[in-house]
N, C-alpha and C positions, 0 to 999 in steps of 0.2 A: 505494498499497499503506498502512496507516495506520501509524505506529508505535508501539511499547512503550506511551511517552510518555503518547499519542494515545489510546491503550486505559483505562490508566489513569485519565487524565481523564475518559474517556467514564464509569470504577464511580465514580469520585470525586464527579462533577456527580451522576449517581442518588442517592447515598446526603446529600449534602450539603445535598438538596431536602426531606428527611424533618425535620420539627418536631420538637422534643425530643431532638432524634439528634446529640452530638458527636462525628463520625469523624477517627477516625490514621490513620496511614501507617505500620505496622511497628510503633507502641508506643504506649503512652498517657500522658497526663499529669494527667489528671483524675481523677474519682471516676464511681460507674456511675450513670445508665445510659450508655453509650460502646460504639463500632462501632470494629473495626480491618479495614483490607483489606491486603495484601498480594501481589505475585506470586510465583508457585512457579517457571514455564516453559512455555516454548513446547512446546504440547499435539497439532500439527502443521501442515504447513504444503502450498502447495501452490507446488511448482517451474514456471518454465518457461525454455529457455536459461541453466540449470545457475544459476539465482537465483531464489531465493524471493521471488516473488510474492504471496503471499498467507502468515499466519501465524496463529493459533490462541493464544491466553496464559493460563493458567490462572492464576486470581485465587483469594484464598481471600477471604472475608466473616467475621468473625464480630461477634456482639454479646453484650455481658455485662450482666447484670441483673441487682436485688435481687425483680424483680417475676415473678410466676408467670403465665404466660397475661397475658406482657408482648405490649400492640398491637404494639409498635416490631418485634417477629416479623416481623408480617403486612406493615406499614408497608414493610421491608426488601423482602421476597417481591415485591410488588407495584411496588414503584420497579424493583428489577432483571428482572423479567419484562415491564416498560415499556418498554425500551430495545431497539431494534434491535441486533442485534449480539452480545450476550448471550445467552448459555444460559447458565439459573442453576437449582441443584437445590440444595432444602434436604437439608443433612446430619444434622441432628437435635441434641436438645438434652443437655447434662447439669448437673449442679449439681458445682460445686465445694465440696470439703467446705474449702480450705484458706481458701478466698476469700469464699466464701458467697456465692457467685455464679450464676445462672443463666447457660451458655454454650450460646449457640445458633451454629451453622456453616451456610454453603454455598460450594458450589463452582460458581465459574464459566469458562466458557469466551467468551473479549471474541474477536472478529471483526475 
C-alpha cells in the first residue's frame, strides 16, 4: 500500500515539472502565478483482514494567476492527467476581487 506521503509526493512531482510554475504545500510565500496543493481526507478504501489494504486520498490543487486564459491551467491539467493513480477533475475558475487574481481549482483522487 502506498503511504499518504508517497501519494502527496506523486502530486508534487507532477506539478513541479511544469515550467514557470511555483508550487507550495498549503500556503504560498511568493507572487502570482503560483500553485498550492493540499490533502483533505481519505475518500475510499479497500479492506482485507480488518486492515486497509489501499485507500484513495483527496487532494486539492489551486492555481492563482493574473493572466486570463493562462496556459499554466492547461499544463496543470495535462500533468495531473498523465500520472497513473491520479483521477483529476477541473472544478472551475473564479475571479477574486480582493486579490485581483484568477483562481483555478482541481480536485484529485490519488490511489
